[in-house]
Backbone as CSV, one residue per row, in Angstrom:
resi,resn,N_x,N_y,N_z,CA_x,CA_y,CA_z,C_x,C_y,C_z
1,UNK,-48.060,-12.481,-6.184,-47.296,-13.620,-5.633,-46.485,-13.121,-4.443
2,UNK,-46.434,-13.878,-3.359,-45.740,-13.464,-2.154,-44.242,-13.620,-2.321
3,UNK,-43.505,-12.934,-1.417,-42.057,-13.073,-1.441,-41.629,-14.501,-1.153
4,UNK,-42.413,-15.185,-0.283,-42.092,-16.576,0.017,-42.164,-17.420,-1.233
5,UNK,-43.182,-17.165,-2.064,-43.321,-17.919,-3.309,-42.147,-17.632,-4.236
6,UNK,-41.718,-16.337,-4.252,-40.608,-15.978,-5.116,-39.322,-16.683,-4.690
7,UNK,-39.170,-16.858,-3.365,-37.923,-17.404,-2.842,-37.864,-18.915,-2.917
8,UNK,-39.022,-19.546,-3.032,-39.047,-21.009,-3.010,-38.512,-21.563,-4.331
9,UNK,-37.534,-22.452,-4.288,-37.024,-23.028,-5.536,-38.112,-23.795,-6.274
10,UNK,-38.065,-23.747,-7.601,-39.016,-24.523,-8.383,-38.768,-26.013,-8.158
11,UNK,-39.853,-26.774,-8.126,-39.719,-28.222,-7.970,-38.944,-28.781,-9.154
12,UNK,-38.042,-29.701,-8.876,-37.287,-30.316,-9.952,-36.928,-31.744,-9.561
13,UNK,-36.432,-32.454,-10.540,-36.008,-33.819,-10.305,-34.684,-33.819,-9.556
14,UNK,-34.645,-34.556,-8.436,-33.415,-34.765,-7.689,-33.039,-36.231,-7.795
15,UNK,-31.827,-36.487,-8.236,-31.342,-37.846,-8.450,-30.384,-38.205,-7.319
16,UNK,-30.680,-39.286,-6.620,-29.827,-39.749,-5.529,-29.039,-40.964,-5.982
17,UNK,-27.721,-40.865,-5.875,-26.867,-41.974,-6.252,-25.717,-42.060,-5.257
18,UNK,-24.941,-43.124,-5.366,-23.814,-43.320,-4.465,-23.371,-44.768,-4.507
19,UNK,-22.264,-45.073,-3.858,-21.719,-46.433,-3.924,-22.596,-47.448,-3.220
20,UNK,-22.489,-48.693,-3.656,-23.203,-49.786,-3.005,-22.803,-49.850,-1.538
21,UNK,-23.804,-50.019,-0.666,-23.538,-50.133,0.754,-23.578,-48.827,1.512
22,UNK,-23.806,-47.699,0.813,-23.775,-46.407,1.486,-25.068,-46.108,2.238
23,UNK,-26.158,-46.834,1.942,-27.406,-46.633,2.680,-28.478,-45.873,1.937
24,UNK,-28.470,-45.923,0.604,-29.481,-45.201,-0.177,-30.894,-45.664,0.174
25,UNK,-31.089,-46.987,0.287,-32.430,-47.504,0.579,-32.923,-47.033,1.943
26,UNK,-32.046,-46.982,2.929,-32.450,-46.536,4.266,-32.894,-45.076,4.246
27,UNK,-32.162,-44.232,3.521,-32.530,-42.828,3.413,-33.864,-42.673,2.687
28,UNK,-34.036,-43.407,1.583,-35.287,-43.324,0.810,-36.470,-43.780,1.654
29,UNK,-36.318,-44.874,2.394,-37.430,-45.375,3.199,-37.821,-44.391,4.286
30,UNK,-36.865,-43.697,4.859,-37.182,-42.702,5.872,-37.927,-41.523,5.264
31,UNK,-37.507,-41.093,4.087,-38.219,-40.017,3.400,-39.629,-40.468,3.029
32,UNK,-39.760,-41.714,2.573,-41.080,-42.245,2.224,-42.018,-42.209,3.431
33,UNK,-41.483,-42.548,4.598,-42.302,-42.606,5.811,-42.651,-41.227,6.353
34,UNK,-41.717,-40.281,6.240,-41.888,-38.991,6.898,-42.264,-37.848,5.973
35,UNK,-42.065,-37.976,4.685,-42.321,-36.871,3.747,-43.111,-37.361,2.550
36,UNK,-44.384,-37.728,2.753,-45.183,-38.279,1.649,-45.435,-37.291,0.522
37,UNK,-45.166,-36.003,0.743,-45.338,-35.003,-0.306,-44.233,-35.079,-1.359
38,UNK,-43.176,-35.804,-1.065,-42.123,-36.031,-2.071,-42.544,-37.210,-2.942
39,UNK,-42.552,-37.012,-4.264,-42.937,-38.115,-5.142,-41.694,-38.904,-5.516
40,UNK,-41.723,-40.184,-5.184,-40.604,-41.073,-5.475,-40.839,-41.755,-6.822
41,UNK,-39.949,-41.520,-7.754,-40.098,-42.084,-9.094,-40.064,-43.610,-9.039
42,UNK,-40.947,-44.233,-9.795,-41.051,-45.699,-9.837,-40.515,-46.179,-11.190
43,UNK,-39.525,-47.044,-11.146,-38.888,-47.532,-12.367,-39.691,-48.654,-13.022
44,UNK,-39.420,-48.873,-14.287,-39.966,-50.022,-15.022,-38.930,-51.134,-15.029
45,UNK,-39.393,-52.370,-15.036,-38.483,-53.499,-15.175,-39.175,-54.649,-15.882
46,UNK,-38.347,-55.461,-16.547,-38.895,-56.659,-17.203,-38.747,-57.897,-16.330
47,UNK,-38.122,-57.782,-15.183,-37.999,-58.967,-14.330,-39.329,-59.233,-13.641
48,UNK,-39.594,-60.483,-13.261,-40.852,-60.791,-12.576,-40.862,-60.219,-11.166
49,UNK,-42.029,-59.865,-10.656,-42.097,-59.320,-9.295,-41.779,-60.376,-8.247
50,UNK,-41.148,-59.939,-7.173,-40.942,-60.800,-6.017,-42.236,-60.863,-5.218
51,UNK,-42.365,-61.862,-4.348,-43.653,-62.059,-3.658,-44.185,-60.832,-2.926
52,UNK,-43.311,-60.014,-2.371,-43.757,-58.866,-1.576,-43.955,-57.610,-2.412
53,UNK,-43.569,-57.633,-3.688,-43.596,-56.423,-4.493,-44.963,-56.151,-5.095
54,UNK,-45.312,-54.850,-5.148,-46.594,-54.399,-5.676,-46.345,-53.606,-6.954
55,UNK,-47.046,-53.992,-8.017,-46.908,-53.283,-9.286,-47.330,-51.831,-9.114
56,UNK,-46.493,-50.903,-9.573,-46.783,-49.485,-9.458,-46.244,-48.847,-8.197
57,UNK,-45.846,-49.667,-7.224,-45.261,-49.152,-5.990,-43.764,-49.412,-5.955
58,UNK,-43.384,-50.683,-6.118,-41.964,-51.018,-6.141,-41.383,-50.835,-7.545
59,UNK,-42.099,-51.313,-8.540,-41.728,-51.175,-9.951,-43.013,-51.199,-10.780
60,UNK,-42.882,-50.732,-12.020,-43.878,-51.035,-13.042,-43.350,-52.275,-13.773
61,UNK,-44.047,-53.373,-13.671,-43.590,-54.624,-14.278,-44.173,-54.742,-15.681
62,UNK,-43.286,-54.807,-16.683,-43.703,-54.847,-18.087,-42.925,-55.944,-18.793
63,UNK,-43.392,-56.326,-19.988,-42.625,-57.304,-20.762,-41.604,-56.574,-21.635
64,UNK,-40.712,-57.346,-22.256,-39.610,-56.744,-23.012,-40.110,-55.932,-24.202
65,UNK,-41.172,-56.398,-24.874,-41.677,-55.664,-26.031,-42.182,-54.278,-25.616
66,UNK,-42.923,-54.233,-24.502,-43.433,-52.943,-24.028,-42.283,-52.030,-23.613
67,UNK,-41.296,-52.587,-22.935,-40.158,-51.786,-22.504,-39.420,-51.214,-23.718
68,UNK,-39.150,-52.073,-24.707,-38.433,-51.618,-25.905,-39.218,-50.544,-26.645
69,UNK,-40.545,-50.657,-26.625,-41.372,-49.637,-27.273,-41.207,-48.291,-26.578
70,UNK,-41.154,-48.297,-25.251,-40.925,-47.052,-24.505,-39.583,-46.435,-24.884
71,UNK,-38.560,-47.270,-25.017,-37.227,-46.767,-25.381,-37.264,-46.146,-26.784
72,UNK,-37.890,-46.861,-27.740,-37.953,-46.354,-29.114,-38.660,-45.006,-29.192
73,UNK,-39.681,-44.820,-28.367,-40.472,-43.593,-28.402,-39.843,-42.463,-27.585
74,UNK,-38.665,-42.703,-27.026,-38.004,-41.674,-26.226,-38.671,-41.418,-24.898
75,UNK,-39.350,-42.430,-24.368,-40.125,-42.260,-23.141,-39.357,-42.658,-21.879
76,UNK,-38.070,-42.924,-21.998,-37.263,-43.281,-20.834,-36.209,-42.198,-20.583
77,UNK,-36.125,-41.724,-19.347,-35.052,-40.802,-18.988,-33.708,-41.506,-19.012
78,UNK,-33.719,-42.773,-18.630,-32.519,-43.601,-18.640,-32.970,-45.049,-18.626
79,UNK,-32.081,-45.932,-19.082,-32.386,-47.359,-18.986,-31.096,-48.160,-19.132
80,UNK,-31.150,-49.389,-18.660,-29.976,-50.265,-18.732,-30.448,-51.701,-18.589
81,UNK,-29.546,-52.639,-18.877,-29.837,-54.058,-18.718,-28.898,-54.649,-17.678
82,UNK,-29.470,-55.363,-16.715,-28.709,-56.031,-15.673,-29.191,-57.462,-15.542
83,UNK,-28.256,-58.381,-15.587,-28.554,-59.802,-15.367,-29.711,-60.280,-16.251
84,UNK,-29.745,-59.795,-17.484,-30.750,-60.254,-18.424,-32.093,-59.559,-18.328
85,UNK,-32.238,-58.593,-17.422,-33.489,-57.849,-17.274,-33.261,-56.370,-17.564
86,UNK,-34.291,-55.714,-18.091,-34.223,-54.297,-18.416,-34.817,-53.469,-17.281
87,UNK,-34.179,-52.336,-17.009,-34.647,-51.409,-15.984,-34.592,-50.000,-16.559
88,UNK,-35.556,-49.153,-16.213,-35.526,-47.793,-16.720,-36.484,-46.885,-15.977
89,UNK,-36.292,-45.569,-16.173,-37.117,-44.553,-15.521,-38.028,-43.900,-16.548
90,UNK,-39.363,-44.065,-16.432,-40.281,-43.430,-17.371,-40.233,-41.903,-17.260
91,UNK,-40.172,-41.231,-18.393,-40.098,-39.776,-18.417,-41.445,-39.124,-18.065
92,UNK,-42.537,-39.661,-18.599,-43.849,-39.017,-18.474,-44.264,-38.712,-17.044
93,UNK,-44.282,-39.702,-16.139,-44.705,-39.412,-14.760,-43.828,-38.374,-14.073
94,UNK,-42.525,-38.407,-14.332,-41.631,-37.410,-13.739,-42.031,-36.013,-14.195
95,UNK,-42.236,-35.840,-15.495,-42.583,-34.519,-16.020,-43.945,-34.055,-15.528
96,UNK,-44.909,-34.985,-15.389,-46.243,-34.600,-14.901,-46.180,-34.092,-13.466
97,UNK,-45.459,-34.781,-12.601,-45.377,-34.343,-11.208,-44.615,-33.025,-11.079
98,UNK,-43.575,-32.841,-11.873,-42.855,-31.569,-11.850,-43.749,-30.428,-12.321
99,UNK,-44.581,-30.684,-13.332,-45.494,-29.659,-13.836,-46.508,-29.243,-12.780
100,UNK,-46.823,-30.160,-11.864,-47.742,-29.858,-10.763,-47.035,-29.178,-9.596
101,UNK,-45.734,-28.954,-9.726,-44.985,-28.306,-8.668,-44.549,-29.235,-7.561
102,UNK,-44.563,-30.538,-7.822,-44.195,-31.517,-6.805,-42.735,-31.947,-6.993
103,UNK,-41.929,-31.932,-5.925,-40.551,-32.393,-6.047,-40.511,-33.888,-6.304
104,UNK,-39.600,-34.308,-7.169,-39.476,-35.713,-7.556,-38.092,-36.209,-7.153
105,UNK,-38.054,-37.379,-6.538,-36.798,-37.981,-6.099,-36.621,-39.322,-6.791
106,UNK,-35.450,-39.538,-7.357,-35.134,-40.772,-8.067,-33.854,-41.362,-7.500
107,UNK,-33.922,-42.613,-7.035,-32.726,-43.332,-6.580,-32.231,-44.195,-7.727
108,UNK,-30.950,-44.057,-8.058,-30.455,-44.737,-9.248,-28.949,-44.943,-9.127
109,UNK,-28.399,-45.807,-9.978,-26.955,-46.036,-9.931,-26.217,-44.959,-10.732
110,UNK,-24.904,-45.035,-10.694,-24.069,-44.012,-11.311,-24.312,-43.885,-12.807
111,UNK,-24.382,-45.014,-13.524,-24.596,-44.954,-14.971,-25.938,-44.314,-15.303
112,UNK,-26.965,-44.654,-14.531,-28.276,-44.051,-14.754,-28.259,-42.558,-14.487
113,UNK,-27.546,-42.133,-13.439,-27.455,-40.707,-13.132,-26.808,-39.947,-14.285
114,UNK,-25.800,-40.546,-14.895,-25.153,-39.898,-16.039,-26.120,-39.763,-17.211
115,UNK,-26.957,-40.764,-17.433,-27.942,-40.685,-18.512,-28.969,-39.595,-18.235
116,UNK,-29.421,-39.505,-16.967,-30.402,-38.473,-16.613,-29.795,-37.088,-16.821
117,UNK,-28.533,-36.934,-16.494,-27.867,-35.645,-16.708,-27.969,-35.220,-18.166
118,UNK,-27.830,-36.184,-19.083,-27.918,-35.862,-20.509,-29.354,-35.617,-20.954
119,UNK,-30.299,-36.403,-20.452,-31.676,-36.320,-20.945,-32.499,-35.243,-20.235
120,UNK,-32.120,-34.857,-19.006,-32.814,-33.794,-18.275,-31.773,-32.956,-17.541
121,UNK,-31.107,-32.032,-18.244,-29.998,-31.275,-17.654,-30.381,-30.463,-16.425
122,UNK,-31.667,-30.152,-16.252,-32.089,-29.352,-15.101,-32.129,-30.160,-13.806
123,UNK,-31.994,-31.482,-13.887,-32.037,-32.319,-12.694,-30.849,-32.004,-11.787
124,UNK,-31.084,-32.114,-10.478,-29.992,-31.967,-9.508,-29.496,-33.363,-9.135
125,UNK,-28.201,-33.593,-9.271,-27.606,-34.884,-8.936,-26.961,-34.803,-7.553
126,UNK,-27.399,-35.678,-6.657,-26.904,-35.696,-5.284,-26.157,-37.004,-5.053
127,UNK,-24.938,-36.884,-4.569,-24.108,-38.048,-4.270,-24.189,-38.342,-2.786
128,UNK,-24.662,-39.545,-2.447,-24.702,-39.969,-1.049,-23.384,-40.659,-0.739
129,UNK,-22.607,-40.061,0.164,-21.259,-40.542,0.449,-21.186,-41.140,1.856
130,UNK,-20.329,-42.118,2.055,-20.090,-42.635,3.401,-19.188,-41.677,4.175
131,UNK,-19.109,-41.805,5.502,-18.194,-40.954,6.266,-16.742,-41.133,5.832
132,UNK,-16.391,-42.334,5.384,-15.042,-42.618,4.902,-15.093,-43.890,4.076
133,UNK,-14.055,-44.100,3.262,-14.014,-45.340,2.501,-13.860,-46.538,3.432
134,UNK,-13.149,-46.353,4.545,-12.976,-47.439,5.506,-14.313,-47.888,6.075
135,UNK,-15.206,-46.923,6.351,-16.519,-47.279,6.863,-17.344,-47.998,5.793
136,UNK,-17.240,-47.535,4.549,-17.948,-48.211,3.467,-17.438,-49.636,3.314
137,UNK,-16.124,-49.829,3.370,-15.547,-51.167,3.264,-16.047,-52.056,4.397
138,UNK,-16.171,-51.490,5.590,-16.676,-52.273,6.724,-18.106,-52.731,6.464
139,UNK,-18.931,-51.847,5.907,-20.323,-52.211,5.601,-20.386,-53.278,4.513
140,UNK,-19.529,-53.147,3.498,-19.566,-54.090,2.378,-19.055,-55.473,2.763
141,UNK,-18.151,-55.529,3.717,-17.543,-56.816,4.083,-18.070,-57.362,5.398
142,UNK,-18.924,-56.608,6.067,-19.341,-56.971,7.411,-20.139,-58.251,7.531
143,UNK,-20.788,-58.677,6.453,-21.620,-59.882,6.552,-20.791,-61.153,6.651
144,UNK,-19.586,-61.134,6.089,-18.710,-62.288,6.189,-19.186,-63.513,5.441
145,UNK,-20.029,-63.315,4.424,-20.589,-64.454,3.692,-20.008,-64.602,2.296
146,UNK,-19.071,-63.711,1.908,-18.538,-63.730,0.551,-17.055,-64.071,0.568
147,UNK,-16.575,-64.670,-0.509,-15.160,-65.024,-0.568,-14.310,-63.787,-0.859
148,UNK,-12.994,-63.946,-0.754,-12.087,-62.806,-0.891,-12.164,-62.185,-2.279
149,UNK,-12.334,-62.994,-3.310,-12.390,-62.455,-4.672,-13.629,-61.571,-4.855
150,UNK,-14.765,-62.018,-4.336,-15.992,-61.232,-4.446,-15.870,-59.927,-3.675
151,UNK,-15.326,-60.005,-2.472,-15.134,-58.802,-1.668,-14.209,-57.819,-2.386
152,UNK,-13.129,-58.334,-2.995,-12.188,-57.475,-3.720,-12.882,-56.765,-4.879
153,UNK,-13.745,-57.483,-5.603,-14.484,-56.868,-6.722,-15.421,-55.779,-6.211
154,UNK,-16.103,-56.057,-5.112,-17.041,-55.070,-4.554,-16.305,-53.813,-4.112
155,UNK,-15.153,-53.985,-3.491,-14.390,-52.832,-3.028,-13.824,-52.031,-4.204
156,UNK,-13.362,-52.730,-5.246,-12.842,-52.032,-6.422,-13.951,-51.224,-7.099
157,UNK,-15.147,-51.817,-7.198,-16.281,-51.112,-7.792,-16.658,-49.902,-6.939
158,UNK,-16.623,-50.072,-5.615,-16.953,-48.962,-4.721,-15.970,-47.807,-4.902
159,UNK,-14.684,-48.124,-5.089,-13.693,-47.065,-5.321,-13.998,-46.307,-6.610
160,UNK,-14.412,-47.021,-7.647,-14.768,-46.370,-8.913,-15.962,-45.439,-8.715
161,UNK,-16.957,-45.910,-7.958,-18.134,-45.080,-7.709,-17.773,-43.855,-6.876
162,UNK,-16.918,-44.033,-5.877,-16.500,-42.901,-5.047,-15.751,-41.860,-5.878
163,UNK,-15.008,-42.320,-6.865,-14.224,-41.403,-7.700,-15.108,-40.514,-8.563
164,UNK,-16.385,-40.880,-8.723,-17.299,-40.105,-9.570,-18.000,-38.982,-8.806
165,UNK,-17.672,-38.805,-7.536,-18.374,-37.807,-6.713,-18.330,-36.412,-7.338
166,UNK,-17.220,-36.066,-7.979,-17.072,-34.723,-8.545,-18.066,-34.444,-9.674
167,UNK,-18.674,-35.484,-10.243,-19.642,-35.292,-11.320,-20.986,-34.779,-10.805
168,UNK,-21.195,-34.819,-9.486,-22.490,-34.502,-8.908,-22.545,-33.049,-8.448
169,UNK,-23.769,-32.530,-8.332,-23.968,-31.140,-7.927,-23.751,-30.940,-6.433
170,UNK,-24.136,-31.941,-5.650,-24.114,-31.821,-4.194,-23.742,-33.171,-3.594
171,UNK,-23.045,-33.148,-2.473,-22.754,-34.368,-1.720,-23.440,-34.299,-0.364
172,UNK,-24.113,-35.396,-0.002,-24.686,-35.559,1.327,-23.961,-36.731,1.977
173,UNK,-23.381,-36.515,3.149,-22.645,-37.565,3.842,-23.593,-38.323,4.760
174,UNK,-23.661,-39.633,4.570,-24.559,-40.466,5.373,-23.816,-40.996,6.605
175,UNK,-23.501,-40.067,7.524,-22.944,-40.497,8.799,-24.047,-40.782,9.803
176,UNK,-25.266,-40.318,9.488,-26.448,-40.565,10.299,-27.636,-40.514,9.358
177,UNK,-28.406,-41.595,9.271,-29.454,-41.682,8.249,-30.512,-40.601,8.427
178,UNK,-30.836,-40.233,9.665,-31.841,-39.194,9.887,-31.341,-37.840,9.397
179,UNK,-30.081,-37.518,9.696,-29.521,-36.252,9.231,-29.414,-36.232,7.710
180,UNK,-29.021,-37.362,7.114,-28.892,-37.425,5.656,-30.245,-37.235,4.986
181,UNK,-31.287,-37.877,5.523,-32.627,-37.731,4.951,-33.114,-36.293,5.060
182,UNK,-32.871,-35.662,6.203,-33.305,-34.281,6.396,-32.570,-33.343,5.442
183,UNK,-31.277,-33.552,5.284,-30.509,-32.708,4.375,-30.985,-32.883,2.934
184,UNK,-31.277,-34.122,2.544,-31.742,-34.369,1.179,-33.094,-33.714,0.941
185,UNK,-34.010,-33.836,1.888,-35.323,-33.203,1.734,-35.172,-31.696,1.612
186,UNK,-34.201,-31.126,2.316,-33.970,-29.693,2.225,-33.525,-29.226,0.855
187,UNK,-33.088,-30.150,0.011,-32.646,-29.806,-1.347,-33.758,-29.917,-2.387
188,UNK,-34.941,-30.368,-1.973,-35.950,-30.772,-2.955,-36.836,-29.647,-3.474
189,UNK,-36.674,-28.420,-2.980,-37.451,-27.316,-3.526,-38.853,-27.242,-2.993
190,UNK,-39.097,-27.721,-1.775,-40.413,-27.630,-1.163,-40.229,-27.613,0.337
191,UNK,-41.320,-27.755,1.085,-41.252,-27.615,2.535,-40.399,-28.710,3.161
192,UNK,-39.868,-28.424,4.348,-39.027,-29.361,5.062,-39.875,-30.288,5.916
193,UNK,-39.222,-31.225,6.595,-39.922,-32.094,7.524,-40.701,-31.245,8.526
194,UNK,-41.913,-31.665,8.840,-42.720,-30.953,9.824,-42.904,-31.754,11.090
195,UNK,-42.316,-32.931,11.155,-42.429,-33.774,12.338,-41.057,-34.301,12.685
196,UNK,-40.818,-34.609,13.961,-39.525,-35.183,14.325,-39.267,-36.449,13.522
197,UNK,-38.037,-36.627,13.100,-37.682,-37.760,12.266,-37.297,-38.942,13.143
198,UNK,-37.981,-40.038,12.961,-37.609,-41.275,13.654,-37.582,-42.397,12.641
199,UNK,-36.722,-43.334,12.869,-36.632,-44.485,11.959,-37.897,-45.300,12.034
200,UNK,-38.452,-45.741,10.885,-39.630,-46.607,10.917,-39.316,-47.920,11.614
201,UNK,-40.291,-48.403,12.345,-40.106,-49.681,13.069,-40.308,-50.847,12.141
């Protein structure tokens, strides 16, 4: 085995989380476009697909009985219920890709990240942070379509999420989506970007 092989970190699950409005989807989409060698974990859900969604790409769409069976069999790394629908991360595909030496990236909320920490302690948890809370507040309130009470709830929730940063292994600051995506890929235990990074059109 070469020295390069010895020095290369083993592929592992990297969990990306952070407060609402910080830009997780933008970072993930850039990685999807520029680094197809990174396997992006696909969650299961019991909600019906939206018109543009493809089964197996955006989500695995299942009924409640099938989802509950996965939970009973210990086949979920994490799961939760939101607005009457179940969401969760299947364990099997994650473990198969890791066994093949492929880095796995999972975007998830704070509660899910805590569950993954318990169910797969070897996972690396990455917190995507805004440049400042003021900038995050500007992003959350910038649309101007919500009333003051809703905005206050969103900001209070964002403060709670920001307070959890210390629970994570690494923080990546999203002051520039291209830099954040490049830094995150550098943590994944495999090769870096090989092409200039540009935002997808």
